[in-house]
LUMRO-681380 format. One line per 4 residues: number of its first residue (from 1); their letters; for each residue x, y, z of C-alpha. Coordinates in steps of 0.001 Angstrom, whole numbers, padded with zeros to 6 digits. Each point is the difference from the previous one (the first is absolute). Layout:
<pts>
NUM) a) X/Y/Z; ...
</pts>
This chain:
<pts>
1) xxxx) -102906/-032090/-184801; -000058/002337/-002842; 002248/002992/000232; -000653/003404/-001801
5) xxxx) 002753/002709/000283; -001606/003299/-001531; 003772/001726/-001724; -001746/001764/-002823
9) xxxx) -000007/003803/001293; 002461/002908/-001447; 000864/001398/003217; 000289/003613/-000945
13) xxxx) 000884/001023/003680; 003402/-001599/-000911; 001033/002399/-002747; 001587/-002659/-002215
17) xxxx) -000888/-002269/-003000; 000900/-002526/001526; -003427/-002023/000890; -000358/000284/003647
21) xxxx) 000208/-003810/001071; 003255/-000278/-001909; 001841/002988/002112; 002480/-002195/002057
25) xxxx) -000179/-000406/003877; 003416/-001802/001595; 001103/-000475/-003918; -003055/-001814/-001088
29) xxxx) -003474/001299/-001643; -002796/000340/002614; -001719/-002329/-001644; 002602/-002642/000461
33) xxxx) -000430/000245/003344; -003741/-000456/-000019; 000365/-002974/-002179; 002538/-001673/002115
37) xxxx) -002160/000120/003160; -003437/-001144/-002558; 002326/-003165/-000945; 000618/-001054/003991
41) xxxx) -003642/-000301/000175; -000064/-002702/-003124; -002787/001347/-001729; -001360/-001907/-002679
45) xxxx) -000587/002389/-002431; 002502/003599/000510; -001685/002963/-002525; 001494/003331/-000075
49) xxxx) -002039/002463/-001733; 001700/003049/-001992; -000503/002911/-002290; 002339/002853/000220
53) xxxx) 003248/-001425/-001178; -001757/-003326/000061; 003331/-001331/-002852; 002691/001413/002131
57) xxxx) -001706/-001872/002891; -000345/-003497/-001340; 003424/000566/-000975; 002003/000676/003841
61) xxxx) -002663/-002567/001807; -001307/-002495/-002626; 000354/-003626/001003; -001320/-003684/-000723
65) xxxx) -002176/000183/003360; -001429/003913/-000955; -002901/000575/-002166; -001521/003919/-001128
69) xxxx) -002453/001244/-000670; -000428/003550/-001398; -001850/002884/001527; -000352/002623/-003480
73) xxxx) -001069/002237/001799; -000037/000878/003811; -003154/000455/000853; 000253/-001036/003934
77) xxxx) 001236/-003302/001755; -003426/-001580/000140; 000454/000323/-004382; 003125/-001229/000667
81) xxxx) -000521/-003472/001600; -002927/-000157/-002429; 002830/-000736/-003116; 001563/-002930/001796
85) xxxx) -003502/-001713/001065; 000663/-001818/-003631; 003279/-001213/001815; -001426/-001220/002982
89) xxxx) -000786/-003781/001376; -003854/000639/001796; 000203/-002775/002153; 002520/001785/002576
93) xxxx) 000153/003375/001213; 002020/003111/-001483; 002893/002310/001866; 000243/003199/-000998
97) xxxx) 003190/001663/000336; 001439/003103/-001135; 003344/000541/-002117; 001218/002820/001664
101) xxxx) -000499/-001080/003485; 003250/-002517/000198; 000586/-000581/003776; -002744/-001648/000876
105) xxxx) 000932/-003401/001751; -001388/-003273/-000779; -000777/-000622/003734; -002684/002455/-000130
109) xxxx) -001828/-000318/-003222; 000164/-004127/001426; -002006/001926/003260; -002480/001283/-001983
113) xxxx) -000514/-003401/-002327; -000369/-001438/002699; -002518/002136/001216; -001660/-000295/-002907
117) xxxx) -000435/-003374/-000787; -001592/-001222/-003529; -003136/002072/000264; 000322/003238/002517
121) xxxx) 001063/003409/-001970; 003374/000924/001636; 001535/003850/000919; 003325/001106/000628
125) xxxx) -000612/002355/002481; 002253/002180/002119; -000168/002956/002739; 001830/002698/-000779
129) xxxx) 000401/003521/002387; -000459/002135/-003325; -002791/-001775/-002193; -000370/002906/-002595
133) xxxx) -000353/-001404/-003554; -000252/-003071/000151; -003653/-002173/000231; -001398/-000376/003588
137) xxxx) -001772/-003371/001313; -003287/000960/000725; -001193/-002727/003231; -003446/-000052/001206
141) xxxx) -001175/-000171/003741; 001215/-003759/-000244; 003310/000817/-000918; -000691/-001868/-003699
145) xxxx) 001500/001614/-002884; -002842/001967/-002154; 001810/001853/-002561; 003117/001986/-000930
149) xxxx) -000204/002960/-000819; 002716/002365/-002046; 001140/003109/001388; -001201/002130/-002519
153) xxxx) -003353/-001334/000527; 000159/-000297/003926; -002471/001799/002413; 001946/002255/002714
157) xxxx) -001081/-002622/001991; 001466/-003004/-002495; 003237/001983/000210; 000565/-000450/003454
161) xxxx) 000175/-003380/-000580; 003700/-001278/001058; -000484/-003603/-001552; 001295/-000122/-003589
165) xxxx) -000571/-001666/-003034; 003282/-001831/-000860; -001338/-001002/-004336; 000957/-003447/000611
169) xxxx) -002779/-002017/000440; -000768/-003986/-000640; -003445/-000713/-001238; -001703/-003208/-001594
173) xxxx) -000016/000253/-003817; -003104/-001734/-000584; -001760/002557/000993; 002475/002902/-000928
177) xxxx) -000861/000559/-003960; -003646/001074/001011; 000975/002313/002552; 002501/001291/-001838
181) xxxx) -002385/000294/-003058; -002388/002322/002449; 002240/002779/000720; -000578/003054/-001069
185) xxxx) 002389/003411/000059; -001969/002532/001576; 002270/001259/002285; 002564/002899/000268
189) xxxx) 002564/-001746/-002016; -002454/-001410/-002883; 001760/-003212/000554; -000658/-003629/000469
193) xxxx) 000652/-001235/003999; 001136/-003156/000917; -001321/001269/003509; -003358/000222/-000944
197) xxxx) -000302/-003898/-000188; -000124/-000293/003778; -003598/001688/-000402; -000557/-002812/-002667
201) xxxx) 001355/-002539/002069; -002334/000806/003127; -002720/000595/-002134; 000058/-003799/-000792
205) xxxx) 000204/-001068/002790; 003882/-000592/-000052; 002013/000721/003753; 002677/002391/-000602
209) xxxx) 002441/-000223/002479; 003652/002125/000643; 003358/-001219/001451; 002914/002503/000580
213) xxxx) 003836/-000350/-001256; 002899/-000297/002266; 000992/003595/-000422; -001423/002969/-001841
217) xxxx) 002637/000516/-002289; -001057/-003200/-001875; -002626/001690/-001202; 002142/003317/-001198
221) xxxx) -000387/000681/-004027; 002108/002072/-002071; -002067/002952/-002120; 003730/002728/000400
225) xxxx) 003498/-001111/-000065; -000410/001958/003310; -001756/-003190/001281; 001917/-002206/-002226
229) xxxx) 003428/001349/002145; -002092/-000028/003317; -000500/-004725/-000741; 003370/-000237/-000854
233) xxxx) 001084/001255/002673; -002419/-002232/002409; 001469/-002834/-002448; 003615/000340/000700
237) xxxx) -001331/000636/003763; -001354/-003162/000030; 002440/-001985/-001642; 002553/001705/002331
241) xxxx) -002116/-001469/003085; 000094/-003494/-001373; 003460/000102/-001125; 000809/001408/003863
245) xxxx) -002277/-002539/001422; 001787/-002666/-001950; 003544/000797/002143; 001575/002258/-002659
249) xxxx) 001995/003537/000674; -001273/002604/-001926; 001872/003176/001351; -002962/002287/-000941
253) xxxx) -003279/-001746/-000508; -001023/002843/-001966; 002863/000694/-002086; -000811/-003918/-002041
257) xxxx) -001612/-000050/-003301; -001390/-003913/-001043; -000638/-000296/-003774; -000199/-003450/000060
261) xxxx) 000582/-002981/002158; 002677/000347/002274; 000511/-003212/001939; 002945/-000214/003036
265) xxxx) 001489/-002237/001727; 001380/000141/004230; 001826/003147/001009; -000071/002207/-003106
269) xxxx) 000425/004227/000723; -001179/002168/-002861; 001330/003483/000081; -002281/003080/-000995
273) xxxx) -001122/001078/-003425; 000182/-003683/-001582; -002540/-001008/-003150; -000628/-003767/-000255
277) xxxx) -001659/-000689/-003642; -000897/-003135/-001453; 000599/-003121/001775; 003304/000847/002647
281) xxxx) 001494/-002949/002077; 001975/000578/002910; 001195/-002535/001725; 001714/-000186/003873
285) xxxx) 001856/002693/001839; -000097/002457/-003449; 000749/003028/000565; -001605/002967/-002521
289) xxxx) 001648/003655/000379; -001943/003118/-001299; -001798/001269/-002885; 000517/-003460/-001916
293) xxxx) -002281/-000985/-002631; -000210/-003846/-000402; -002288/-001385/-003129; -000717/-003849/-000125
297) xxxx) 003358/-001425/001856; 000811/-002778/002457; 003021/000566/002248; 001463/-002359/002089
301) xxxx) 000722/-000435/003719; 001963/002607/002185; 000407/002114/-003442; 001035/003772/000822
305) xxxx) -002007/002253/-002498; 001834/003486/000613; -001853/003914/-001124; -000772/000419/-003055
309) xxxx) -000164/-003322/-001612; -002276/-000606/-002981; -000694/-003856/-001029; -002385/-001180/-002244
313) xxxx) -000886/-003146/-001195; 003502/-001808/001998; 000852/-001973/002711; 002663/-000051/002160
317) xxxx) 001050/-002791/002189; 001365/000458/003858; 002284/001569/001543; 000301/002340/-003099
321) xxxx) 000390/003684/000085; -001798/002132/-001769; 001199/003663/-000693; -000601/003319/000920
325) xxxx) -000941/001211/-003218; -000478/-003739/-001832; -001753/-001293/-002734; -001183/-002904/-001029
329) xxxx) -001836/-000264/-003076; -002539/-003166/-001637; 001802/-002950/000087; 003259/000567/002643
333) xxxx) 000708/-003287/002146; 002165/000833/003171; 001520/-003249/001516; 000712/-000086/003701
337) xxxx) 002027/002529/001287; 000714/002097/-002910; 000283/003746/-000077; -001230/002475/-001743
341) xxxx) 000922/003629/000888; -000389/003757/-000725; -001012/000704/-003620; 000007/-003828/-001133
345) xxxx) -002812/-001114/-002287; -000284/-003511/-000724; -002591/-001220/-003377; -000228/-003282/-001002
349) xxxx) 003139/-001514/001849; 000609/-002545/002692; 002478/000908/002321; 001681/-003284/002019
353) xxxx) 000631/-000467/003575; 002322/002749/001705; 000631/002143/-003394; 000036/003918/000859
357) xxxx) -000729/002462/-001853; 000187/003164/002276; 000000/003325/-002376; -000821/002093/-003138
361) xxxx) -000493/-003466/-001977; -002637/-001470/-002917; -000356/-003565/-000344; -002300/-001109/-002633
365) xxxx) -000794/-003571/-001548; 002691/-001364/001897; 000964/-003549/001924; 002219/001160/002847
369) xxxx) 001360/-003189/001623; 000773/-000437/003985; 002989/002732/001743; 000187/002302/-002365
373) xxxx) 001561/003797/000305; -001855/002464/-002941; 002249/003168/001069; -001763/003514/-000259
377) xxxx) -000813/001096/-003322; -000115/-003463/-001440; -002634/-000253/-003335; -001210/-002984/-001438
381) xxxx) -000896/001514/-003710; -002375/-002655/-001195; -002378/001690/-002633; 001508/000420/-003327
385) xxxx) -002112/002242/-001521; -002556/-002835/-000932; 000267/-002464/001888; 000938/-001292/003798
389) xxxx) 003026/-002491/000896; 001242/-001515/003643; 002937/000557/001607; 001233/-003458/001633
393) xxxx) 002409/000547/003279; 000868/-002801/001449; 000788/-000504/004042; 002973/001835/001944
397) xxxx) 000674/002756/-003019; 001268/003191/000718; -001719/003432/-001561; 002213/002797/000244
401) xxxx) -001823/003544/-000433; -000838/001286/-003108; -000302/-003278/-001624; -002048/-000194/-003082
405) xxxx) -000939/-003678/-001129; -001619/000017/-002805; -002248/-002896/-000834; -000154/-002634/-000979
409) xxxx) 002905/-000520/001800; 001522/-002680/002744; 002147/-000147/002651; 001718/-002770/001615
413) xxxx) 000120/-001287/003284; 002288/001905/002265; 001160/002880/-002227; 001139/003503/000501
417) xxxx) -000937/002643/-002290; 001975/003315/000276; -001794/003649/000658; -000932/001537/-002977
421) xxxx) 000184/-002740/-001855; -002420/-000968/-003207; -000621/-003668/-000064; -002151/-000872/-003384
425) xxxx) 002085/-003715/-000274; -000167/-002941/001917; 002608/-000416/002821; 000687/-003478/000767
429) xxxx) 000321/-001416/004257; 002404/002062/001942; 001569/002495/-001986; 000944/003264/000200
433) xxxx) -001895/002285/-002282; 000751/004124/-000843; 000407/002548/-003274; 003334/000498/-000283
437) xxxx) 000169/004149/000948; 003357/002420/-000037; -000072/002654/002628; 002082/003198/-001050
441) xxxx) 001223/002062/002587; 001178/003985/-000783; 002142/001651/002361; -000395/003759/000808
445) xxxx) -003775/000711/-001511; -001830/003080/000657; -003622/000031/000695; -001554/002579/-002296
449) xxxx) -001417/003057/002351; -003423/001636/-000471; 000572/003407/-001524; -001062/002910/001932
453) x) -002420/002344/-001593
</pts>
C-alpha cells in the first residue's frame, strides 16, 4: 500500500508564517502525528505532498522512509495527489491522508483499508449533527455511493445530508492517474477536487465503499488556532484517559499535558498542572506534585517530586526527594535516596547515594559521592570564563553553608568544610578546611538614625 499525505496548504486562517502542518499539537508538528500513524500501517511508499513552506516542512519531518512531492501551485486536492503519482507503486492501492488531520486512529484506517481491499474505492465518512461546510455523501436508492458534493456546490436537498466526506480515501493506483487527469475545475472554488474521483470510479465500474471511524473527533482538521486548541484538548483528554485506565492517579484529568510519551509504573500519582515533554518514565510509587515540568527524564521507584520542580534531561534513582522549586538540568544524575531541595540547581553532575543539597545551592559539572551534606548557599564555581571544569567531592563530606568550590578541585573522603569557606585547592581525606578569619566587635556602637525631613 502507498500512503500519500497532503501537506501543501498555507493555512491563511492560522495567521502565521509557519506552515499550517507544522503547528504543534502535544509538542509535535501536526504532520508528524499523521506520519507516525501512517508508519503503523507499514506502507511500501510514504509520500508527503508539500507546497507552502516546503523546505521547512522537509526539514522538520524528513526521514529515510519519507519521500516528498512538490505542489508548486495549490490547485486542489486532486491536483496535489497528481504530484505524488510518479513516486507511487501502481501495483498496490493508495491511501490518501491529510497533514492537518492529526488524530485519526490506525484502527479506523484499517477498517477502511479492509473494506476497500485491492480493487474497490474506499471513502472514510462520518455522520454528524451539523454537516455545514463539508462535502456530502450522496447515495442512490439502494444506498450505494453515487457522488460526493462539496458544500458550495450542493443543492438544498443535498445540504440536508448528515453523512459527510472526511477526505480520507483509498483507491486502486493503476487507474488513479486516468481519473485524476479527467478532473475539471468548473466549481465554486475553481479547484481540482479529489472528491470528484468517486464519480470517475463509478463510471469505470469500480465499487465505492465506505467505513466510519471509531469517533468523530478522529476526522477533525485544523484551519485556525481555535481548532488547534480544541484538538489539543481532545488529545490530552485521550492521553489522560489512557493513564487512568493504566492505574495512574490524576488529581484532575483536565489539568495534565503530555507532549511526548509518558510511561508510568504502578501507583503513580500526578497532581494538577504538570507538563511532561519528550520521553518521561515514572517508576512505581512516584508522586509528582502540582505545577511540575518534566522533560526527557527517568524517575526511580518511590521518588517524590514536590511542587514547581523542573527536570530536563536528567535521572533520579529510587526514593529521591526533589523540590519544591528544584531544578535538574541536562546531565543531572541523582542516586537512590538523594535529596535536592528548594532553589537548588543541578547540572551535568552526579549526586551519590543519600547525598543532600536541601536549599539555595548550585551544583554544576560535579561528581559528588555518597552521604554528602551540601549546606545552603553552596556554589560550585565550574566556569573560568572560557572552559568548564569538574569538582569532585568524595563520600561522607560535610560542606558548610555559603561555601564556594572553585574547580578543578577534589575534596577527599570525610572532609569537613567550615561555613563561608572558599575551596580552591585539593583537600586530603579527613581534614577540616576553612579560610582563616577574624571577628571584630565594637562596644557602644550606635546605628545611624534617619533624619527628619
